C-alpha positions in Angstrom: -35.6 66.1 11.4 -36.1 70.2 10.5 -39.0 72.3 11.0 -40.5 71.7 7.9 -40.5 67.9 8.6 -41.8 68.9 12.8 -44.5 70.8 11.3 -45.8 67.9 8.6 -45.1 65.3 11.4 -47.1 67.3 14.4 -49.9 68.8 12.1 -50.2 64.8 11.0 -50.6 63.7 14.5 -53.1 66.6 16.0 -55.5 66.0 12.3 -55.4 61.5 13.6 -55.9 63.0 16.8 -59.2 65.3 16.2 -59.1 67.4 12.6 -61.7 69.6 13.2 -61.2 70.2 17.2 -57.3 71.7 16.2 -58.8 73.5 13.1 -61.6 75.2 15.1 -61.4 74.8 18.6 -64.5 75.8 19.7 -66.4 74.9 17.1 -65.3 71.5 16.4 -68.6 69.6 18.6 -70.3 68.6 15.0 -70.3 68.9 11.5 -73.1 71.9 11.6 -71.4 73.7 14.2 -68.1 73.7 12.3 -69.6 74.3 9.1 -71.1 77.4 10.2 -67.6 78.9 11.8 -67.0 78.2 8.0 -69.4 80.4 7.1 -68.9 83.3 9.4 -64.6 83.2 8.5 -65.9 83.2 4.4 -68.5 86.0 5.2 -65.3 88.3 6.6 -63.3 87.2 4.2 -65.7 88.3 1.1 -66.7 91.6 2.8 -62.8 92.5 3.1 -62.6 92.0 -0.9 -65.8 93.3 -2.0 -64.5 96.7 -2.7 -62.2 94.6 -5.2 -64.3 91.3 -5.9 -64.1 89.7 -8.8 -66.1 85.8 -9.5 -63.5 85.2 -12.1 -60.9 85.1 -9.5 -58.4 82.0 -8.7 -58.0 81.9 -5.0 -55.3 79.8 -2.8 -55.9 79.1 0.6 -52.7 78.5 2.8 -53.2 76.4 5.5 -56.9 75.2 4.4 -57.4 72.1 7.0 -59.7 70.2 6.0 -61.8 72.8 4.0 -63.6 74.7 6.7 -63.6 78.4 4.8 -63.2 76.8 1.6 -66.6 75.0 1.1 -68.4 78.2 1.7 -66.3 80.4 -0.7 -66.8 77.6 -3.5 -70.0 79.3 -5.1 -68.3 82.7 -5.1 -65.2 82.1 -7.0 -64.2 80.2 -10.2 -61.6 78.0 -9.5 -60.3 77.4 -5.3 -56.9 75.4 -4.4 -56.4 75.1 -0.6 -52.8 73.9 0.7 -51.7 72.2 4.1 -48.3 71.3 5.1 -50.4 68.0 6.8 -51.4 65.0 4.5 -54.1 64.0 6.8 -55.6 67.0 6.7 -55.7 67.2 2.9 -57.1 63.3 3.3 -59.8 64.4 5.1 -60.7 67.2 2.7 -61.7 65.2 0.5 -64.4 64.1 2.1 -65.7 67.0 3.4 -65.2 69.0 0.1 -67.1 66.2 -1.9 -68.7 67.4 -4.7 -66.9 70.4 -5.0 -65.8 70.5 -8.7 -64.0 74.0 -8.8 -62.0 73.5 -5.6 -59.0 71.6 -5.2 -56.5 70.3 -2.3 -53.0 69.2 -2.0 -50.5 68.6 0.6 -47.3 71.0 0.4 -44.0 71.1 2.2 -45.2 74.0 4.9 -42.9 76.2 3.7 -43.1 77.4 0.3 -45.4 77.5 -2.8 -43.3 75.7 -4.8 -46.1 73.6 -7.1 -47.3 77.0 -8.4 -45.5 78.7 -11.0 -45.7 82.9 -11.0 -48.8 85.1 -11.3 -50.8 81.8 -10.9 -53.6 83.4 -8.5 -55.9 86.7 -8.1 -56.0 86.1 -3.9 -54.5 84.3 -1.7 -55.6 84.3 1.8 -54.9 82.4 5.3 -56.7 82.2 8.2 -55.5 80.8 11.6 -52.4 79.4 10.0 -50.1 82.0 10.0 -50.2 82.4 13.6 -48.5 79.5 14.5 -45.8 79.8 12.1 -42.6 80.2 13.6 -41.3 84.0 12.0 -38.6 82.5 9.5 -41.8 80.6 7.8 -44.1 83.3 7.6 -41.3 85.4 6.2 -41.3 82.8 3.4 -44.7 83.0 2.9 -45.3 86.5 2.4 -42.6 86.2 -0.1 -43.6 83.3 -1.8 -47.2 85.0 -1.9 -45.9 88.1 -3.9 -44.3 85.2 -6.4 -47.5 83.4 -6.8 -50.1 86.0 -7.1 -50.7 88.3 -10.3 -49.9 91.9 -10.8 -52.0 94.1 -8.5 -53.7 90.4 -7.0 -54.2 90.6 -3.2 -53.3 89.0 -0.1 -56.2 88.6 3.2 -54.6 87.3 6.1 -55.4 86.8 10.0 -52.9 87.7 12.3 -52.4 88.4 16.4 -51.3 92.7 16.4 -49.7 93.9 19.5 -46.9 93.7 21.5 -44.2 91.4 19.9 -44.2 88.1 21.0 -42.8 85.4 19.9 -41.2 81.5 20.9 -38.6 78.7 20.0 -39.1 77.9 16.2 -39.3 74.4 17.0 -43.1 75.2 18.6 -45.5 74.2 15.6 -48.8 75.6 17.7 -48.1 78.4 20.2 -49.5 81.5 18.8 -46.9 84.3 17.9 -48.0 88.0 17.9 -46.7 90.9 15.8 -46.1 94.3 16.4 -47.6 97.0 13.5 -44.0 98.5 12.9 -42.8 94.9 12.4 -45.4 93.8 10.0 -45.7 96.9 8.1 -41.8 96.7 7.5 -41.9 92.6 6.4 -45.1 93.3 3.6 -43.3 96.4 2.5 -40.2 94.4 2.0 -42.4 91.9 0.2 -43.8 94.1 -2.1 -47.0 94.4 -0.6 -49.0 97.8 0.9 -52.0 97.6 3.1 -55.5 98.7 1.2 -56.0 101.4 3.4 -56.5 99.8 7.1 -54.4 100.0 9.6 -53.5 96.8 12.0 -55.7 96.9 15.4 -53.7 95.8 18.2 -55.3 92.7 19.8 -53.0 92.5 23.0 -53.1 88.9 23.6 -52.8 88.0 27.2 -50.0 85.3 26.5 -48.2 83.8 23.4 -50.4 80.8 24.4 -53.8 81.7 23.8 -55.8 79.8 21.8 -58.5 82.1 20.3 -57.4 84.0 17.5 -58.0 87.6 16.2 -60.4 87.6 13.7 -60.0 90.8 12.1 -58.7 90.5 8.5 -56.3 92.3 6.7 -56.1 92.9 2.9 -52.6 94.0 1.4 -52.1 94.5 -2.6 -49.0 93.2 -4.4 -47.4 96.7 -5.5 -43.8 96.4 -5.6 -40.8 94.0 -5.8 -39.5 91.9 -2.9 -37.0 94.4 -1.7 -34.3 91.5 -0.5 -35.0 87.8 0.3 -34.9 86.0 3.4 -31.8 83.8 4.3 -33.3 80.2 4.3 -30.4 78.7 6.1 -33.2 77.8 8.9 -34.2 75.4 6.4 -31.6 73.2 7.2 -31.3 73.5 10.7 -32.1 70.4 13.5 -35.1 71.0 15.7 -34.8 69.7 19.3 -37.9 67.1 19.8 -40.0 69.3 22.1 -43.8 69.4 23.3 -45.4 72.5 23.3 -47.2 73.6 27.0 -49.9 74.6 24.2 -50.2 71.3 22.9 -50.4 69.7 26.5 -53.2 72.3 27.3 -55.4 71.9 24.4 -55.4 68.3 24.4 -56.3 68.7 28.2 -58.9 70.6 27.2 -60.2 68.7 24.3 -60.4 65.5 26.9 -62.3 68.0 29.6 -64.8 68.5 26.9 -65.2 65.0 26.3 -65.5 64.1 30.2 -68.4 66.8 30.4 -70.0 65.2 27.0 -70.0 62.1 28.4 -67.6 60.5 26.4 -65.5 58.9 29.1 -63.7 56.6 26.7 -62.4 59.2 24.4 -61.3 61.3 26.8 -59.3 58.3 28.5 -58.1 58.0 24.7 -56.9 61.6 24.3 -55.0 60.9 27.6 -53.4 58.1 26.4 -52.3 59.7 23.6 -51.1 62.4 25.5 -48.9 60.5 27.6 -47.3 59.1 24.7 -46.2 62.5 23.7 -45.6 64.4 26.8 -45.1 61.6 29.8 -43.7 64.3 32.2 -47.2 65.9 32.4 -49.2 65.3 35.7 -52.0 66.1 34.8 -53.4 63.4 32.4 -52.0 60.8 34.6 -54.4 62.0 37.2 -57.3 62.7 35.4 -56.6 59.0 33.9 -56.7 57.8 37.4 -59.4 59.8 38.7 -61.9 58.2 35.7 -60.7 54.7 36.1 -61.5 54.7 39.6 -64.7 56.2 39.6 -66.0 53.7 37.0 -64.8 51.0 39.5 -61.7 50.2 37.4 -59.4 50.0 39.9 -56.7 47.4 38.4 -56.4 49.7 35.7 -56.0 52.5 37.6 -53.2 50.3 39.2 -51.6 50.0 36.4 -51.6 53.4 35.4 -50.2 54.4 38.8 -47.3 52.0 38.3 -46.6 53.6 34.5 -46.8 57.3 36.2 -44.3 56.0 39.0 -42.2 54.6 36.2 -42.1 57.9 34.2 -42.0 60.0 37.4 -39.8 58.4 39.8 -40.5 61.4 42.8 -44.2 61.0 42.7 -45.8 58.9 45.7 -48.4 56.6 43.5 -49.2 54.3 45.9 -50.7 56.9 48.5 -52.6 58.7 45.3 -54.6 55.1 44.8 -55.2 54.7 48.5 -56.7 58.5 48.3 -58.7 57.9 45.4 -60.1 54.1 46.7 -60.7 56.2 50.4 -62.7 58.6 48.0 -64.8 56.1 46.3 -65.3 52.9 48.4 
C-alpha cells in the first residue's frame, strides 16, 4: 500500500465513523453548528480575496470533505468544484450540497489534480487539508495548483506556520507545521507570490494539536514552476501504522458522546478503535467502565478477556474485581 492508497483508506474510515467530526472537530454536533462553521470559513476566504474578487470565477476546493465551505460559497461564484481523496466524504457531500446546481464534487487520487486540464480555475483554495498531508503530497499539490490555475489566478490556503514540525509520511492525520522560509521557498519554486501579507508564526504546542490556525494566505500565480520534485515516493510501500492523533481523536469523540448521554455511540467508537489500535489501553478500560456502570458484567468480563488476549501483561481479573467492588 502506497501513501495515496493509505490516505484514501484512512480518510474513508474516518468519514464512515463520523464525517462531520473529522471535518470540523469542534463543530460537528448538529447540522446548524456545522453549517455555521462553514460560513465562518467562507467569510474569511471571501474577505481575503475581496480586492480581486470576480463573481464569474471558477473555483476549486482541495479537500472539500462533505462540502462544509462549498455550500456557503455557492451564492458568490459561478462554478465551484470540490475534490476529496475519500469517496465516502464525496458520497455524503451529495446530500449536504443537494440543490446547488453550480457546485459539483468528485473523488480524486489525493495526490494530484489529474482530472482537470491546464488553466481551468481562477481560484484554488484549501482549508484544514494541506496541514494533514505529508510534505511531498503538499508540494505536489502546489505544483498541480499552478498547472490548473489560469494566468494570474489565485491560491488561497490555510496552514500552520512556526517552527518546522513533521512526522512520518505514513501518518495521514497529524498536523505538519512549516517555517516561514520553507513556505516562501516552496511557493516561489511553484511559481507563486504572496499578495502582500506575511506568514504569521502560530507556534503549535505540538505536532498533534487538533485545532488549526485559521489564517488564510493568498498567493498569486506569477511565474513558472522552477523545478518539479521527484514523485518516487508515490511508489514506496507504507508501514501499516495507526497515528497517535487518530487514537486521541477517537477517544475524545467517545468522551463527547458520554457527556451527551450517548453511551451506545461511545461504545461503538471504542469498539472501532480497538479494531484499529488494539494496544491502546484507555479504550479497553473505558469500555469496561461503561459496561460495569450499566450492570453489563458479562460483557465487561468478555471485554476483559479480549483485553488479556490483546495485552497479555495486563491483569484483567484484578481489574474486573476492582470495578465490581466500586459498583456493587
